[in-house]
N, C-alpha and C positions, 0 to 999 in steps of 0.2 A: 782529185779525180775529175775528169771531164766526162759528162753524160751526153751522149749523142743518140738521138733517135733516128732510125733509118726505116723508111717505109716506101711503099709504091704499090700500084695495083698488081693483081695476078698477072704474070707474064711480062712484067716490066723489066725484069732482069736485076732484081735487088742483089742476087747471089754474086753477080759480077762485081758490084760495088763492095759488098761486105767482104768478098774474098780478097780484093785488092787492099782494103783497109786492114785486114788481118796480116797480109804480107808486109805491110808498112809498119805493123807493131801494135795495132788496136786489139783490145780484148773484145771479141765479138761474142754477143749473146743472142742466139738464134731462137726466137720464140716458136717457130715451126718445129724445130729439132726438139726443143723441150716439150712441146705438145705431143710429140711421138714418144719421148722418153717416159712421160708420166702415165702413159697407157700401154707400155710395153708389157709382154707377157710376165706374169707373176707379180704385177703391181696392184695395189689396191685401186688405182685409177681404172685399170681395165676391168677389175671386178665390179666396180660401180657402173661402168658403161654397160656391161652385160646385164646387170640387175635391172637397168633402166630400159634397155632396148632389146634384150633377148639374145639368145644364143645365135641368132641368125647374123650377128654382126661379127662373128668370129670366122677366121679362115681355118682351113684344114689343120694347120700347124698350131693352132691356138692363139695366134697373133690376131690383132684387130684388122678386120676386113674393111678398109677405109672406103672403098667405093660403095659397099653395101650400107655403111653408116651414112655416107653422104647422101644417098638416095632417100634416107629417112628424114634427115635434118635440114636438108637444103631448102625444102619448100614448106617446112612446118616450123613456124616461129616457136611454138611451145617445146617441140622437140629440140630445137637449136638452143633454147634457153636452158633446158635440162642438161644438155651436153656441156655448155659453157659453164654451168654451175659446178660440174664435175672437174673439168679440165683447167679453167682459168685460175682458180686458187692455188692449185698445185704448181702451175706454171709460174705464177707470181711468187710463191714461196721459193722456188728453185732459182728464179731470177735474182731475188734478194740475197740468197746465199752466194751466188756467183759474183754479184757486185761487191758484197762485203769481203770476198776473198781476193779481189783485184788489188793490185798495188796502189799506193796513194797517188802515184804519178801516172796512172793509166788513163788512156783514152778508151772509155768503154762504149762500144757501139751496140745498141740494142736494136736488133732487126725485128720490127714488129709489123706484120701485114696490115693489121686493123688499128694502127696508132691514131689515125685521124678519126676513124669511126667511134673509137672508145674514148676520145677527148684526152688523150695522154700527152700532147705536145707540151703543155707547161712544165711537165716534170724534167725536161731536158734542158741542157744549156744551149743546144742547137738541134734542129730538125732537118734531116736531109730527105728530099723526096726524089726518088728515081722515076722518071717519066718515059714512056714509049707510046707512040700512037696506037690507038685502039686496033687498027687493022694488022699492025705488026705483032701486037700482043696476041691476037686471035690466031695468026699464022704460027707463032711460036707454040702456043697451047695445043694446037692440032698437030703440029709436026713433032714436037718434042715430048708431049705428054699423052698423045693419042686421044685427046678429047674430041668429041663431036663439036662441030662449029657452033651449033645452036647452044650447047652446053657452055662453051667458052664465052660466048656473048652474054649469056645469062649471068654467069658468075661475075663478069666484068661490070655489068649493069647493077649488080647487087652491092657493089663496093662504092667507096666515096667517089664523088665526081672530081674532075680536074680542078674545078673552082674551090671545092673544099680542101683539096690537097694544097693548092697554091696558098690559101689562106693560112695553112699551118706551116708552110716551108720557109725556113731561113735560107736554104740552099736548094735549087732546082737542078737536078742532073738529067740531062737529055741522053737517054740510052737507046735512041731509035737509029743510030747510025753505026759506023764502024766501032768495033770494041775498043780499039786503040785510043779513039778520041775520048770516050768517057773515062778510060783508065788514066789518060794524061790529065784530065780535069780533076780526078780524084787525087792524083799525086800532088797537084798544085794546091788543092785544098788542104791536104795534109801538111805540107810544108809552110804555107803562108797563113793559114788560119787555125787549124786544129792544134798543132804543136804549140804555137805561142799562146793560144787561148788557154790551153791546159796549164802551162807554166805560169801565166799570169794569175789564173784562178788559185792555183796551189800556193803561190807566193803572195797572194792578196795584193797584186800590183795592177794598177789601171793601164789601159792602153793610152799612150800620150798621142794627141792628134797633131799638135804643132800649130803653126801660124794659121790665122783664119783665111779660109778660101770660100768664096761665095759661089754657089751653084744655082742653077735654075730649080724651080720647085719640081720635086719628084712625086708623082701621084702614087708611088709605092710607099711613101712615108707613113700614111695612116695605118696601112695594113701592118707594117713593121712595128709601129707603136702598139697596135692591138696585141701582137704576139708578145712583145716585151711586158706589156701590162699584165697579161695572164701570168707570165713567168714570175713577175714580182709579187702578184697577189698570191701565187702558190707558195712563194718563199716566206711571205709575211703573214700567212693565215688569213688573207682576205682584206688587207688594208685597202682603203680607197686610193685609187691611182688614176691620174688623168694625163692625157697628152696635152702639153703646153708648149710655149716657145714658138719660134718661127716655123718649124716644120709641121706645126698643127694648123697653120693658117693657109688655106688653099691659094695657090698662085704666088705666094711669097718666095722670093729667092732667099736662100739661107745657107749657113754652114750645114754640111751633111752630118748633123749631130741631132739625135732625137732627144728632146727634153721631156722628162716625166716628172710629175709631182705626186709625192706620196703624203697623205694627210695622216697626222698622228695627234694624240691628245697632249703630248708633252715632249720636250727634248730627251727626257729620261726614257720614254718609250722609243724614241728614235735610236738611242744608243743601244737599247735591248735588241733591236732589229738588225744592228750592224753585222753581226756574225752571219745571220741567215742570208742577208743580201750578199755578203761576200762569197758565201758558199755557192750562191746562185749565179755568180759571175759579175757581181757589182761591188768591188771593193770600195772602202772609204777613201774619199779625197780630202785628206786632213787640212789642206791649205785653203779650202773653201768652206768657211764656217758661217758666214753671214751675207746677207744681201746689202745693197747700198740703201740706207734710209733716205726717204724722200723728205724735203724740208718740212712738210706738213706733219710728218710722223717721225720725230727725231729719236724716240726711245730706242736705243741700240738693242735692248734685250728683245724687243718685239720683232727684230729683223734676223735673229739668229736661226740657223738651220743646220742640217747635216747634208752633205753631198757625197753621193756615191757615183762612180763612173764605171763604164764597161771595161771588162778585161778582154773583150772580144775585138781583135784587130779588124774584123769585118763589119762591125756595127757600133760606131761610137755612140755612147749614151751619157747624158747627164741626168742623174737621178737626185732631184731636190726633195729632201724630207723635211717638211715644214709643219708647224703646229697649226691645225685647222682654225680659221677665223683670225689668225694673226695677219698683219697688213700685207706681207709679201705673199702669203697664201692666197689672199682674196685678190690682189692685184694681178697675179699671174693668170687667174681665171677670167677676170673681167677684161684684161688686155686682150686675151685671145678672142673672147666672144665679140668685143668691139671691133677688132680688126677684121673678123670674118664677116661683119656686116658693113664695112666701110672700105670698099675697093680703092678709093683714091688715097687712103692712108696706107694701104698695102703698097701702092705704087711709089709713094713718098719714101716709105721705110726701105724698100728695096733699093731705091736710088741712093739713099744715105749708105747703105751697107756696101754697095758696089764702089762708092767713093772712098770710103774709109779703109776697107780691107787691104788694098794694095799699099796703103801708107804704113801698115804694120806687118807686112808679110815677112819682114826680116826678124821680128821679135821672137819667133819660136814658140809663141803662146798667144792667147787671146785677151789677156788682162787689159793692156792699154787700148786695144780695139774696143772692148766693152766700155771702158771709162770714156772714150771719145764719143760714144753713142749716148751717154747719160743725159746731156742737156735735152736731146730730142725725146728721149724716153720719158723724162720727167714731165715734159710738156704734153706728150701723148697720153700719159697716164691720167693727167688732170682731165683731158678731154673724154677719156674712156670712163672715168669715175662720174663725170657729169652726165654722160649718156646712160650709165647704169642706174643713176638715181632716178631716171625718168622711166624705168621699166619696172613693172610690178613683181618680176621674178627676181629681182635684185634688192638687197638690203644694204644701203650705204648711208 
């Protein structure tokens, strides 16, 4: 099962996207709809709401008068917390039931308006954010929902900012233009990313990247790494994870593959985490079990690791699971930190990458390319270790 979080601000048009995904075959769980169901007439949820806020929140037919309740809770934090304590646990329980009932090969789209505000992003394999410019959202809310303009703007301002949503978004869907445009984008996303991502995750199959291709540094890499780190930590119960490798070094040209390092106490612990990582979209790469030992550290046992790669065709990842304080774990961190403070080394390394990558373009993989870099890497690591030895925050 692939878990996809869908969110966006009020008036952004999430229903357009969720409706299309349902047409394509997704199992859509709509949190707004569930929030209505759990306080429908005759439910214990409605009973508790009335007990908390009084008979004035009931309409003449005995249903919940939502505008009346909104007037009470929208500007009162304590009242809103009381309402959330009644509704959220019931919605959560119903969501869990629906996810458990979904087929094993389902793409489950969880439509959650406050996904970002509630810090839920790490729970999903992928987060989709639907965006529409504020003025268009205000227009829609006034025209379609009959809101007063001031009320619409107040509600928009009370939600997450664009910056907060961008930080959580694996996919940013612009719904400010013609409906056909965003629908076409959703169709492409379904075919090229969601379907293969689900199949790869279910079959514990990594997405193969192929021959090395060097691209310019992408300023979006750190934010992408941060989302992946949160996902890995959620899957592992909080294991320490760091962004390493070329994409962690500002300005360095690199393969568009995010490298992360997970620290464990032993390889046995690494093996115990394998299933959870695979379920989170990072299956094991069994062919990559060890790093290349440096001449000064020849003990092969101290270079062993476990490697997981991404099942997501839209975001290649190498996840190196290494024992903390073993040589490769330490070298990965000191090399990154050294490169970040030595721009001339960044320039030299980028030139080497651009020189070597075309020579191995026909390989269909990156093994020989990596081997060709080893002499430079060994010399660079010696310089990095010497640098680290002169810094009080490093122990070498």
